[in-house]
BAFI-3210 file (N, C-alpha, C; in Angstrom, 3 decimals, decimal comma, padded with zeros to 6 digits):
// residues 304
n [1|2|3|4|5|6|7|8|9|10|11|12|13|14|15|16|17|18|19|20|21|22|23|24|25|26|27|28|29|30|31|32|33|34|35|36|37|38|39|40|41|42|43|44|45|46|47|48|49|50|51|52|53|54|55|56|57|58|59|60|61|62|63|64|65|66|67|68|69|70|71|72|73|74|75|76|77|78|79|80|81|82|83|84|85|86|87|88|89|90|91|92|93|94|95|96|97|98|99|100|101|102|103|104|105|106|107|108|109|110|111|112|113|114|115|116|117|118|119|120|121|122|123|124|125|126|127|128|129|130|131|132|133|134|135|136|137|138|139|140|141|142|143|144|145|146|147|148|149|150|151|152|153|154|155|156|157|158|159|160|161|162|163|164|165|166|167|168|169|170|171|172|173|174|175|176|177|178|179|180|181|182|183|184|185|186|187|188|189|190|191|192|193|194|195|196|197|198|199|200|201|202|203|204|205|206|207|208|209|210|211|212|213|214|215|216|217|218|219|220|221|222|223|224|225|226|227|228|229|230|231|232|233|234|235|236|237|238|239|240|241|242|243|244|245|246|247|248|249|250|251|252|253|254|255|256|257|258|259|260|261|262|263|264|265|266|267|268|269|270|271|272|273|274|275|276|277|278|279|280|281|282|283|284|285|286|287|288|289|290|291|292|293|294|295|296|297|298|299|300|301|302|303|304]
n.u [000,862|002,038|005,197|008,384|009,850|007,941|006,655|008,902|009,189|006,452|006,910|009,121|007,208|005,088|006,859|007,442|009,705|009,569|009,081|006,545|004,624|003,440|006,108|006,960|008,189|010,445|009,329|006,527|005,778|005,496|003,418|002,061|001,491|000,616|-001,862|-002,825|-003,034|-000,527|002,153|004,384|007,381|008,844|011,309|013,702|015,068|016,074|013,979|012,307|012,454|011,351|008,462|008,333|008,483|006,373|004,230|003,978|003,864|000,947|000,072|000,498|-000,922|-003,468|-004,189|-005,550|-006,848|-005,687|-003,952|-005,184|-005,746|-003,681|-003,503|-005,882|-005,144|-002,996|-003,886|-005,107|-006,984|-006,101|-003,830|-002,321|-002,674|-001,845|000,546|001,365|000,712|000,606|-002,463|-004,017|-001,396|-000,321|-001,506|-001,936|001,036|000,265|-000,788|000,805|002,546|001,921|000,087|001,395|001,342|-001,485|-003,125|-005,589|-006,611|-010,095|-011,320|-013,677|-014,711|-014,724|-011,769|-011,018|-010,664|-010,754|-009,199|-008,783|-008,268|-007,221|-008,566|-010,894|-013,482|-014,641|-017,440|-017,861|-019,038|-020,768|-019,813|-021,401|-023,824|-027,564|-028,608|-030,207|-032,230|-032,115|-030,645|-027,523|-024,733|-022,461|-024,064|-024,442|-021,917|-020,855|-022,409|-021,755|-018,918|-019,087|-019,337|-017,263|-015,558|-016,659|-015,922|-013,469|-012,226|-013,829|-016,373|-018,972|-021,515|-022,145|-021,852|-023,216|-025,969|-025,451|-025,498|-027,806|-029,113|-027,901|-029,187|-032,052|-031,615|-031,057|-033,655|-035,908|-035,328|-035,460|-037,858|-039,606|-038,516|-039,128|-041,817|-043,164|-043,946|-043,828|-044,343|-045,537|-043,195|-042,928|-040,541|-040,602|-038,519|-038,884|-041,306|-041,223|-039,019|-040,099|-042,080|-040,860|-039,527|-041,567|-041,523|-039,752|-038,793|-040,373|-039,946|-037,633|-038,999|-039,895|-038,006|-037,042|-034,726|-034,563|-036,313|-036,445|-033,960|-034,347|-036,419|-034,960|-034,006|-035,510|-035,779|-033,157|-033,074|-035,096|-033,442|-031,319|-032,607|-033,852|-031,210|-030,190|-031,637|-031,317|-028,822|-027,592|-026,522|-028,401|-030,553|-031,319|-028,434|-029,050|-027,208|-023,900|-022,045|-020,326|-016,553|-017,260|-020,681|-021,150|-019,255|-021,074|-023,866|-023,225|-021,815|-024,248|-026,381|-024,546|-024,500|-026,876|-028,208|-026,212|-027,058|-030,019|-029,337|-028,251|-030,048|-031,784|-029,781|-029,670|-032,543|-032,370|-030,305|-032,130|-034,264|-033,259|-032,039|-034,214|-035,532|-033,389|-034,006|-036,598|-036,086|-034,480|-035,821|-037,473|-036,671|-035,401|-038,260|-038,609|-036,543|-036,996|-039,706|-038,734|-036,967|-039,154|-041,182|-039,208|-038,938|-041,257|-041,654|-039,910|-040,984|-042,954|-042,012|-040,982|-042,956|-044,021]
n.v [-000,946|001,359|002,836|001,945|004,583|006,278|005,468|005,948|008,805|009,284|008,335|009,793|011,981|011,727|011,540|014,177|015,324|016,487|020,263|020,620|019,396|018,647|018,274|014,693|013,042|010,384|008,690|009,859|009,058|006,309|006,106|007,136|005,423|002,719|003,279|003,000|-000,200|-001,046|-002,429|-002,000|-000,782|001,242|002,991|001,226|001,705|004,538|007,603|008,229|006,071|003,839|004,931|004,547|001,888|000,772|001,910|000,749|-002,108|-001,584|-001,270|-003,552|-005,859|-004,907|-002,902|-000,527|000,617|000,457|002,223|004,647|004,647|005,702|007,947|009,487|009,693|011,285|014,003|015,644|018,052|020,011|019,622|020,348|023,235|023,312|022,719|025,238|024,936|025,144|023,229|023,326|023,691|021,808|019,532|019,860|019,609|016,500|015,486|015,457|014,171|011,604|011,189|010,131|007,418|006,294|007,585|009,973|012,192|013,200|016,233|016,774|019,069|021,124|020,708|017,629|014,858|012,139|009,645|007,859|006,015|006,936|006,259|006,246|007,704|010,523|012,529|015,827|016,538|019,583|021,306|024,027|021,762|021,530|021,640|020,087|018,459|015,560|015,695|015,958|017,280|015,726|012,984|013,301|013,382|010,677|008,499|009,099|009,043|006,313|005,106|005,789|004,064|001,912|001,749|001,871|-000,702|-002,701|-003,212|-003,131|-003,730|-003,072|-000,439|000,654|000,071|002,278|004,803|004,789|005,037|007,423|009,362|008,970|009,621|012,685|013,173|012,623|014,427|017,209|017,030|017,483|019,625|021,724|021,198|021,584|019,330|015,808|013,250|009,519|007,058|004,726|003,363|003,487|005,080|006,700|007,751|009,248|011,380|012,523|014,030|016,346|017,399|018,290|020,678|021,943|022,567|024,648|027,530|026,793|025,033|026,432|026,779|024,936|023,329|022,761|021,329|019,304|018,214|017,562|016,027|013,665|013,254|011,846|009,520|008,637|008,673|006,571|004,491|004,175|002,876|000,863|-000,536|-000,799|-003,147|-004,756|-005,178|-004,441|-005,018|-004,914|-006,929|-010,293|-010,958|-010,237|-009,730|-009,481|-006,540|-004,090|-002,314|000,188|000,108|000,775|003,090|004,728|004,985|005,735|008,356|009,406|009,694|011,333|013,944|014,359|014,866|017,333|018,816|019,210|020,428|023,034|024,060|024,241|026,063|028,238|028,628|029,246|031,220|033,615|033,729|034,537|036,822|038,567|038,091|039,934|042,282|043,308|043,257|045,381|047,305|047,688|048,384|051,237|052,434|052,651|054,192|056,908|057,236|057,714|059,793|062,158|062,295|063,208|065,777|066,933|067,367|069,040|070,893|071,825|072,278|074,451|076,419|076,650]
n.w [000,248|001,237|-000,096|001,125|001,294|001,678|004,404|005,779|005,703|007,012|009,603|010,264|010,600|012,001|014,387|014,874|013,643|011,314|011,436|011,024|012,063|015,366|018,030|019,372|022,343|023,027|025,371|024,583|021,930|022,540|024,382|021,885|020,037|021,925|022,128|020,061|020,106|020,584|022,797|023,883|025,764|025,804|024,007|021,263|019,545|017,166|017,593|014,740|013,598|015,045|015,181|012,187|011,934|013,715|012,148|009,470|010,588|011,604|008,819|007,958|009,120|009,461|007,208|005,039|007,378|009,402|008,887|008,745|011,407|012,011|011,592|012,123|014,891|014,846|013,409|015,212|016,384|018,561|019,570|017,570|018,097|020,600|020,099|018,963|016,085|011,857|011,535|008,953|006,987|007,663|006,524|004,330|004,060|003,947|002,098|-000,185|000,402|000,672|-001,603|-004,006|-003,572|-004,077|-002,272|-000,886|001,571|002,700|003,554|006,642|007,528|010,654|011,496|011,244|009,268|006,783|005,406|002,462|-000,763|-003,995|-006,049|-005,402|-007,050|-006,621|-005,740|-004,121|-001,268|-000,489|002,466|004,397|006,238|006,623|010,204|011,972|014,995|014,622|012,529|011,593|011,020|011,869|011,034|008,146|007,465|008,719|006,571|004,424|004,735|005,394|002,886|000,917|002,537|002,086|-000,860|-000,936|-000,143|-001,072|-001,229|-002,499|-002,662|-000,303|-000,421|-002,637|-000,903|000,883|-000,121|-000,646|001,651|002,256|000,782|000,982|003,725|003,616|001,640|003,824|005,820|004,737|003,140|005,917|007,109|005,035|004,865|006,925|008,521|009,194|007,168|006,823|005,657|003,712|002,964|-000,028|-002,280|-004,536|-004,395|-002,480|-002,907|-005,204|-003,454|-002,593|-004,292|-005,241|-003,639|-004,478|-006,848|-008,257|-009,410|-011,449|-013,128|-014,957|-016,848|-019,785|-020,088|-017,567|-016,645|-017,890|-016,806|-014,110|-014,349|-015,179|-012,726|-011,106|-012,831|-012,476|-009,377|-008,837|-010,063|-008,520|-006,476|-006,858|-008,039|-005,461|-003,954|-006,213|-006,121|-003,635|-000,156|001,306|000,694|-000,882|-003,429|-006,754|-009,107|-008,519|-008,038|-009,310|-009,447|-011,168|-010,677|-007,921|-007,723|-009,313|-008,474|-005,798|-006,117|-007,686|-005,986|-004,111|-005,846|-006,474|-003,511|-002,779|-004,458|-003,956|-001,071|-001,452|-002,664|-000,509|001,223|000,041|-000,062|002,890|003,149|002,278|003,596|006,195|005,071|005,137|007,535|008,642|007,049|007,920|010,650|010,861|009,573|011,019|013,695|012,487|012,470|014,812|015,736|014,578|015,256|018,224|017,727|016,593|018,983|020,874|019,550|019,145|022,445|022,428|021,287|022,508|025,237|024,280|023,518|025,810]
ca.u [-000,236|002,474|006,483|008,993|009,976|006,741|006,577|009,828|008,301|005,448|007,478|009,180|006,225|004,637|007,597|007,842|011,027|009,180|008,914|004,955|004,253|004,097|007,323|006,980|009,517|010,409|007,738|005,236|005,972|005,063|002,266|001,235|000,859|000,118|-003,125|-003,591|-002,862|000,696|001,848|005,462|007,761|010,450|012,289|014,964|015,933|015,698|012,285|011,392|012,758|010,658|007,127|007,970|008,326|005,231|003,214|004,633|003,381|-000,283|-000,499|001,064|-002,045|-004,965|-004,343|-005,358|-007,900|-004,331|-003,394|-006,105|-005,828|-002,550|-003,719|-006,405|-004,310|-001,766|-004,290|-005,811|-006,497|-005,941|-002,612|-001,703|-003,017|-001,303|002,312|001,794|001,491|-000,647|-002,951|-004,221|-000,134|000,394|-002,269|-001,271|001,938|000,154|-001,651|002,153|003,195|000,517|-000,605|002,147|000,742|-002,803|-003,838|-005,994|-007,572|-011,014|-011,730|-014,860|-014,924|-014,360|-010,576|-011,476|-010,051|-010,630|-007,848|-009,139|-007,617|-007,648|-009,091|-012,358|-014,088|-015,327|-018,248|-017,532|-020,798|-019,805|-020,867|-022,484|-025,137|-028,145|-028,324|-031,491|-032,002|-031,980|-030,056|-026,310|-023,127|-021,873|-024,858|-024,540|-020,142|-020,907|-023,134|-020,355|-017,168|-019,126|-019,398|-015,790|-014,941|-016,918|-015,520|-012,261|-012,275|-014,114|-017,370|-019,640|-023,215|-022,564|-021,069|-025,131|-026,372|-025,447|-025,695|-029,056|-029,259|-027,698|-029,791|-033,114|-032,431|-031,386|-034,993|-037,118|-035,645|-036,297|-039,391|-040,150|-038,102|-040,065|-043,591|-043,508|-044,617|-043,402|-045,447|-044,895|-042,322|-043,146|-039,789|-040,747|-037,742|-039,110|-042,447|-040,449|-038,160|-041,140|-042,671|-039,427|-039,383|-042,999|-041,329|-038,113|-038,165|-041,557|-039,387|-036,708|-039,859|-040,407|-037,033|-037,488|-034,213|-033,950|-037,408|-036,199|-032,690|-035,349|-037,354|-034,238|-033,164|-036,588|-035,303|-031,721|-033,602|-035,649|-032,543|-030,588|-033,680|-033,785|-029,822|-030,574|-032,425|-030,935|-027,338|-026,786|-026,057|-029,800|-031,118|-030,480|-027,930|-029,280|-025,721|-022,717|-022,001|-018,639|-016,850|-018,029|-022,176|-021,240|-019,730|-022,265|-024,836|-022,573|-021,605|-025,557|-026,770|-023,991|-024,710|-028,584|-027,894|-025,250|-028,194|-031,191|-028,888|-027,918|-031,268|-032,094|-028,742|-030,291|-033,851|-032,203|-030,089|-033,291|-035,377|-032,566|-031,974|-035,691|-036,054|-032,954|-034,354|-037,624|-035,748|-033,598|-037,118|-038,541|-035,634|-035,543|-039,134|-038,824|-035,686|-037,825|-040,471|-038,302|-036,729|-040,109|-041,751|-038,557|-038,643|-042,662|-041,695|-038,664|-041,533|-043,790|-041,541|-040,270|-043,899|-044,066]
ca.v [-000,043|002,560|002,839|002,297|005,944|007,117|005,003|006,566|010,332|009,130|007,971|011,515|013,228|011,439|011,999|015,744|015,694|017,778|021,618|021,198|018,839|018,364|017,154|013,872|012,797|008,697|008,410|010,126|007,888|005,001|006,192|007,402|003,649|002,150|003,725|002,216|-001,162|-001,614|-002,873|-001,169|000,145|002,120|002,705|000,620|002,565|005,913|007,912|008,086|004,511|003,559|005,391|004,001|000,421|000,541|002,192|-000,509|-003,061|-001,617|-001,173|-005,290|-006,269|-004,074|-002,195|001,001|000,945|000,423|003,559|005,289|005,159|006,791|009,497|010,069|009,678|012,265|015,241|016,176|019,773|020,419|019,324|021,442|024,518|023,823|022,951|026,728|024,332|025,553|022,103|023,278|023,785|020,397|018,569|019,971|018,590|015,137|015,222|015,589|012,736|010,211|011,035|008,918|005,726|006,185|007,713|011,340|012,885|014,149|016,950|016,367|020,263|021,080|020,090|016,405|014,219|011,091|008,785|007,141|005,909|008,103|005,711|006,048|008,527|010,992|013,643|016,577|017,254|020,805|022,147|023,421|021,164|022,147|021,457|019,580|017,834|014,400|015,609|016,677|017,458|014,653|012,072|013,317|012,739|009,291|008,409|009,586|008,249|004,723|005,423|005,945|002,918|000,401|001,874|001,197|-001,556|-003,460|-003,914|-002,145|-003,838|-002,364|001,380|000,892|000,470|003,768|005,674|004,717|005,715|008,918|009,994|008,656|010,332|013,901|013,647|012,683|015,631|018,363|016,857|017,631|020,927|022,259|021,222|021,725|017,708|014,247|011,767|008,443|006,610|003,433|002,724|003,846|006,143|007,454|008,800|010,194|012,375|013,395|014,982|017,065|017,730|019,713|021,994|022,404|023,597|025,597|028,280|026,446|024,111|027,472|026,641|023,577|022,243|022,202|020,665|017,897|017,489|017,355|014,526|012,561|013,036|011,052|008,077|008,124|008,242|004,999|003,438|003,928|002,433|-000,440|-001,219|-001,031|-004,187|-006,280|-005,209|-004,175|-006,366|-005,649|-008,085|-011,155|-009,950|-011,253|-009,893|-008,909|-005,484|-004,105|-000,793|001,204|000,442|001,510|004,073|005,348|004,711|006,944|010,002|010,210|010,162|012,618|014,991|015,139|015,789|018,274|019,862|019,628|020,865|023,901|024,673|024,736|026,892|029,516|029,741|029,807|032,573|034,726|034,347|035,072|038,199|038,884|039,169|040,966|044,069|043,458|043,831|046,777|048,518|048,118|049,342|051,958|052,971|052,756|055,382|057,904|058,098|058,321|061,116|062,935|062,719|063,949|066,833|067,505|067,542|070,078|072,399|071,950|073,438|075,908|077,301|077,478]
ca.w [-000,205|001,058|-000,420|001,818|001,475|002,268|005,662|006,629|005,808|007,913|010,742|011,115|010,598|013,639|015,458|014,836|013,360|010,781|012,261|010,624|013,116|017,078|018,190|020,186|022,576|022,839|026,015|024,077|020,801|023,084|024,245|020,805|019,365|022,395|022,152|018,708|020,351|021,009|024,332|024,364|027,263|025,608|022,174|020,961|018,280|017,175|017,355|013,592|013,100|015,705|014,414|010,857|012,217|014,009|011,250|009,022|011,499|011,169|007,341|007,008|010,250|009,020|005,810|005,205|008,502|010,502|008,437|009,486|012,573|012,518|010,932|013,307|015,958|014,449|013,404|016,400|016,514|019,494|019,744|016,787|019,104|021,738|019,422|017,547|014,385|011,027|011,347|007,547|006,139|007,604|006,260|002,975|003,621|004,458|001,031|-001,218|001,012|000,304|-002,858|-005,398|-003,338|-004,291|-001,508|-000,536|002,653|002,708|004,722|007,058|008,565|011,961|011,700|010,978|008,062|006,261|004,686|001,493|-001,858|-004,646|-007,620|-005,439|-007,690|-005,380|-005,976|-003,173|-000,389|000,451|004,068|005,705|005,983|007,760|011,336|013,177|016,014|014,120|010,995|011,837|009,933|011,508|010,556|006,918|007,297|008,901|005,538|003,119|005,132|005,006|001,164|000,711|003,268|001,755|-002,026|-001,036|000,532|-002,220|-000,093|-003,248|-002,615|000,962|-000,782|-003,059|000,428|002,212|-000,835|-000,797|003,210|002,473|000,032|001,768|005,120|003,341|001,387|004,705|006,373|004,142|003,498|007,111|006,844|004,209|004,548|008,578|008,987|008,663|006,866|007,055|004,965|003,534|001,744|-001,207|-002,526|-005,775|-003,935|-001,312|-004,039|-005,767|-002,549|-002,018|-005,414|-005,449|-002,788|-004,474|-008,365|-008,980|-010,347|-012,173|-013,924|-016,054|-018,048|-020,412|-020,043|-015,995|-016,078|-018,440|-015,719|-012,678|-015,059|-015,105|-011,352|-010,797|-012,598|-011,258|-007,837|-009,017|-010,389|-007,191|-005,351|-008,047|-007,915|-003,617|-004,418|-006,964|-005,798|-002,091|000,874|002,175|-000,329|-001,841|-004,353|-007,902|-009,298|-007,824|-008,249|-010,000|-008,947|-011,115|-010,486|-006,665|-007,518|-009,737|-007,203|-004,674|-006,700|-008,161|-004,574|-003,488|-006,348|-005,765|-002,271|-002,892|-005,766|-003,149|000,021|-002,137|-002,426|001,240|001,785|-000,673|000,953|004,556|003,332|001,723|004,828|007,065|004,850|004,799|008,401|009,168|006,927|008,404|012,039|010,171|009,610|012,904|014,549|011,726|012,439|016,473|016,404|013,845|016,366|019,000|017,413|016,219|020,220|021,408|019,036|019,834|023,472|022,981|020,538|023,797|025,914|023,607|023,790|027,172]
c.u [001,002|003,752|007,059|009,701|008,818|006,003|007,634|009,604|007,314|005,772|008,168|008,796|005,395|005,498|007,903|008,662|010,359|008,458|006,741|003,881|004,536|004,905|006,946|008,655|009,178|009,026|006,812|005,314|005,524|003,758|001,183|000,392|000,465|-000,965|-003,900|-003,417|-001,559|000,929|003,369|005,842|008,235|010,684|013,114|015,322|015,705|014,173|011,669|011,727|011,329|009,273|007,412|007,947|006,908|004,274|003,078|003,703|001,645|-000,961|-000,272|-000,594|-003,151|-005,070|-004,332|-006,385|-006,757|-004,227|-004,133|-006,112|-004,652|-002,864|-005,038|-005,951|-003,473|-002,651|-005,446|-005,855|-005,875|-004,665|-001,434|-001,486|-002,082|000,163|002,347|001,721|000,280|-001,044|-002,743|-002,855|000,100|-000,236|-002,034|-000,190|001,691|000,114|-000,527|002,359|002,664|000,148|000,135|001,655|-000,575|-003,873|-004,412|-006,654|-008,480|-011,218|-013,178|-015,075|-014,835|-013,109|-010,140|-010,973|-010,273|-009,589|-008,868|-008,230|-008,327|-008,485|-010,481|-012,756|-014,876|-015,801|-017,938|-018,620|-020,150|-020,678|-020,644|-023,641|-026,182|-028,501|-029,899|-030,683|-031,303|-030,792|-028,671|-025,671|-022,719|-022,461|-024,670|-022,693|-020,617|-021,476|-021,613|-019,326|-018,018|-019,147|-018,025|-015,368|-015,087|-016,179|-014,489|-011,807|-013,178|-015,635|-018,655|-020,803|-023,340|-022,264|-022,764|-026,022|-026,682|-025,107|-027,060|-029,673|-028,987|-028,484|-031,739|-033,314|-032,088|-032,752|-035,960|-036,362|-035,769|-037,684|-039,941|-039,114|-038,879|-041,680|-043,734|-043,952|-043,536|-044,112|-044,702|-044,386|-042,370|-042,044|-039,455|-039,736|-038,415|-040,213|-042,310|-040,083|-039,044|-042,182|-041,617|-039,488|-040,735|-042,361|-040,713|-037,898|-039,352|-040,479|-038,732|-037,762|-040,301|-038,746|-036,780|-036,010|-033,896|-035,080|-037,357|-034,827|-033,757|-035,787|-036,618|-033,599|-034,360|-036,477|-034,131|-032,166|-033,735|-034,399|-031,772|-031,189|-033,434|-032,526|-029,807|-030,970|-032,093|-029,161|-026,367|-026,670|-027,521|-030,754|-030,385|-030,108|-028,347|-028,080|-024,959|-022,365|-020,327|-018,440|-017,134|-019,601|-021,623|-020,648|-020,613|-023,206|-024,343|-022,402|-023,354|-026,213|-026,068|-025,148|-026,362|-028,837|-027,424|-026,103|-029,626|-030,647|-028,110|-028,953|-031,895|-031,184|-029,339|-031,566|-033,674|-031,665|-031,120|-033,843|-034,790|-032,154|-033,407|-035,651|-034,552|-033,616|-035,778|-037,076|-034,749|-034,747|-037,549|-037,761|-035,260|-036,638|-039,250|-038,054|-036,360|-038,863|-040,452|-037,903|-037,714|-040,719|-040,370|-038,421|-039,664|-042,366|-040,579|-039,585|-042,292|-042,872|-041,266|-041,932|-044,665|-043,306]
c.v [001,277|001,779|002,898|004,034|006,823|006,887|005,709|007,946|010,619|008,997|009,577|012,732|013,092|011,869|013,468|015,838|016,956|019,004|021,657|020,747|018,856|017,721|015,889|013,336|011,548|007,963|008,184|009,228|006,943|004,684|006,152|005,957|002,493|002,227|003,196|000,542|-002,220|-002,012|-002,497|-000,846|001,665|001,591|001,714|000,999|003,770|006,526|007,578|006,742|003,886|003,919|004,654|002,419|000,274|001,132|000,823|-001,778|-002,900|-001,656|-003,092|-005,346|-006,008|-003,443|-000,779|001,458|001,291|001,771|004,196|005,961|005,917|008,455|010,188|010,578|011,371|013,711|015,452|017,122|020,243|020,236|020,292|022,935|024,488|023,482|024,263|026,178|024,820|023,795|022,020|023,291|022,077|019,388|018,593|019,179|016,594|014,994|015,057|014,301|011,486|009,798|010,467|007,498|005,793|006,645|009,366|011,635|013,941|015,185|016,753|017,529|019,956|020,656|018,293|015,919|012,927|010,710|007,842|006,643|006,530|007,574|005,396|007,457|009,564|012,502|014,429|017,314|018,286|020,692|023,631|022,563|021,448|020,986|021,156|019,145|015,949|014,497|016,379|016,450|015,979|013,193|011,768|012,802|011,437|008,479|008,257|008,732|006,332|004,461|004,921|004,636|001,954|000,260|001,470|000,329|-002,677|-004,016|-002,876|-002,327|-003,018|-000,517|001,566|001,326|002,010|004,567|005,871|005,504|007,179|009,822|010,112|009,626|011,964|014,260|013,526|014,066|016,737|018,185|017,503|019,046|022,004|022,463|020,953|020,039|016,669|013,419|010,516|007,846|005,090|002,557|003,271|005,529|006,906|008,526|009,966|011,450|013,191|014,388|016,109|017,623|018,802|020,716|022,480|023,501|024,014|026,547|027,776|025,426|024,833|027,510|025,073|022,772|021,793|021,478|019,431|016,839|016,779|016,214|013,176|012,356|011,759|009,953|007,874|007,940|006,732|004,106|003,049|002,770|001,017|-001,320|-001,288|-002,332|-005,197|-006,462|-005,044|-005,182|-006,643|-006,312|-009,108|-010,667|-011,075|-011,285|-008,987|-007,561|-005,354|-002,666|000,315|000,803|001,012|002,987|005,255|005,697|005,934|008,340|010,714|010,616|011,588|013,970|015,305|015,761|016,896|019,498|020,546|020,290|022,257|025,305|025,313|025,857|028,464|029,834|030,119|031,335|033,644|034,811|034,774|037,027|038,642|039,655|039,595|042,326|043,886|044,280|045,497|047,777|048,919|048,784|050,972|052,969|053,581|054,228|056,527|058,304|058,402|059,679|062,162|063,271|063,540|065,486|067,300|067,880|068,861|070,968|072,720|073,059|074,460|077,331|078,048|078,470]
c.w [000,112|000,731|001,134|002,656|002,003|004,065|006,463|006,694|006,639|009,261|011,648|010,794|012,182|014,473|016,064|014,531|012,099|010,968|011,743|011,507|014,847|017,371|019,527|020,998|023,033|023,955|025,501|022,621|021,395|023,358|023,183|020,212|020,498|022,525|021,203|019,012|020,319|022,355|024,634|025,390|027,109|024,300|022,398|020,191|018,560|016,886|016,066|012,911|013,501|015,455|013,433|011,083|012,415|012,868|009,633|009,262|011,067|010,318|007,155|007,758|010,005|008,464|005,862|006,636|009,491|009,940|008,558|010,675|013,338|011,968|011,819|014,257|016,136|014,221|014,020|016,486|017,529|019,772|018,639|017,242|020,165|021,354|018,785|016,608|013,933|010,935|009,489|006,759|006,428|006,933|004,660|002,512|003,177|002,842|000,194|-000,821|000,479|-001,150|-004,283|-004,674|-003,677|-003,826|-001,260|000,974|002,232|003,745|005,007|007,626|009,888|012,437|011,478|009,366|008,016|005,582|003,740|000,004|-003,163|-006,192|-007,034|-006,297|-006,498|-005,974|-004,490|-002,535|-000,057|001,694|003,644|005,246|007,113|008,726|012,045|013,918|015,574|013,078|011,309|010,823|010,146|011,087|009,122|006,652|007,380|007,015|004,451|003,296|004,839|003,453|000,694|001,440|001,882|-000,395|-002,220|-001,090|-000,590|-002,065|-001,398|-003,525|-001,090|000,658|-000,864|-001,706|001,034|001,233|-001,316|000,870|003,228|001,582|000,678|003,067|004,821|002,497|002,525|005,435|005,943|003,398|004,468|007,057|006,373|004,205|006,003|009,423|008,410|008,745|007,127|005,864|004,838|002,609|000,469|-001,535|-003,267|-004,961|-003,179|-002,024|-004,392|-004,737|-002,287|-003,459|-006,003|-004,493|-003,207|-005,730|-009,182|-009,849|-011,452|-013,268|-015,203|-016,937|-018,640|-019,803|-018,784|-015,893|-016,850|-017,520|-014,675|-013,217|-014,553|-013,771|-010,824|-011,292|-012,260|-009,646|-007,650|-009,532|-009,222|-005,964|-006,032|-007,984|-006,406|-003,815|-004,794|-006,524|-004,492|-001,361|001,417|001,917|-000,867|-003,189|-005,760|-009,129|-008,616|-008,586|-008,552|-009,188|-009,648|-011,143|-009,025|-006,703|-008,040|-008,898|-006,409|-005,322|-007,457|-006,861|-003,868|-004,331|-006,610|-004,648|-002,472|-003,757|-004,625|-001,304|-000,520|-002,311|-001,010|001,418|001,371|-000,149|002,269|004,693|003,253|003,120|005,830|006,890|005,033|006,323|008,889|008,416|007,684|010,183|012,056|010,041|010,595|013,386|013,820|012,532|014,299|016,492|015,681|014,655|017,321|019,092|017,203|018,012|020,739|020,686|018,833|021,135|024,093|022,453|021,915|024,401|025,741|023,597|024,924|027,379]
res [m|l|s|e|r|t|i|d|l|l|g|k|i|v|a|g|d|d|e|r|f|p|y|r|k|g|y|q|l|v|a|f|f|n|e|l|g|f|n|d|e|y|l|t|t|t|r|w|v|y|a|a|s|r|i|a|k|l|i|e|d|e|g|i|t|g|l|r|k|v|f|n|a|l|l|i|k|r|d|f|v|l|a|n|k|d|m|e|k|a|v|d|f|l|r|v|i|i|e|p|d|g|l|k|l|i|s|l|g|d|g|k|y|h|l|t|m|q|n|v|t|d|v|c|l|k|e|p|f|p|e|t|e|v|f|t|r|e|f|i|n|q|q|i|i|k|c|e|v|k|l|a|s|g|d|f|d|g|a|i|t|n|a|r|s|l|l|e|s|v|l|r|e|l|e|s|t|w|t|g|e|t|t|h|y|d|g|n|l|p|k|l|y|k|k|v|r|k|q|v|f|e|e|d|e|s|i|t|a|l|s|q|i|h|n|g|l|v|n|i|v|t|g|i|s|g|l|r|n|e|m|s|d|s|h|a|i|t|q|k|p|d|l|r|h|a|e|l|a|v|n|a|s|k|t|i|c|a|y|l|l|s|i|h|h|e|r|e|s|s|e|q|e|y|l|q|k|m|e|d|e|a|v|a|a|a|e|a|a|w|e|e|a|r|l|e|a|r|w|d|d|d|d|d]
***
């Protein structure tokens, strides 16, 4: 998975020999890797060589999952703040280091990152996501990560299942947000999408080309639903999916979600601007009324 050169560079990075990263003394390195499952007592070699050997062992035993453990423990925002280091610059450097080995770091927001394979075709679902009690940024990220992890690990039927779960969750929450009520969901994904569509595309429907795209999205949603039934791990599989099938389902789902969420953000911004305008007008009216009352009081005093 990783070249020996990359593992050596990561060893120096974890040890903090690269100035972009927090420095770790010998006992701190031992503690770092013991938290990842080792049971070492002290260093038996130089710091970076020890770190590289432990990274290599994790990769040998657990593959990309073991390497993710290292990255998750390395990229902790608190550690960079305490060491007065720029985490974003450190992450940019890490991306350069791992790129030749076919790996990439995906930003999840809030200083968190997910390691995955470059050969996983990715459609970016941008933040911010709408936050409600049950519909959180963390929940959406979990669905996206599950899709990415399963694509990278070859679990293509599982990726298709999570692609539907992502789309289903976004549609259900947007229906509730836009209509003010939560209707019974019977598992019919195309039907759910059509409900949401009524709340979304009124303005764009007047444009023929956009209307045609919207009609096409109905077919895509129906296809994702059907693909899950025939090729995912939630049902008896009639045909084993390939990477291209799973990538198609995942990226189609993320594209539709990104489009719907962008509409949601635009609506929220418009509502906030309207409310701010109303508030400003109310404040201005109150100030004008106060000034008028003050002038009237002053004239009354002058008359006396």
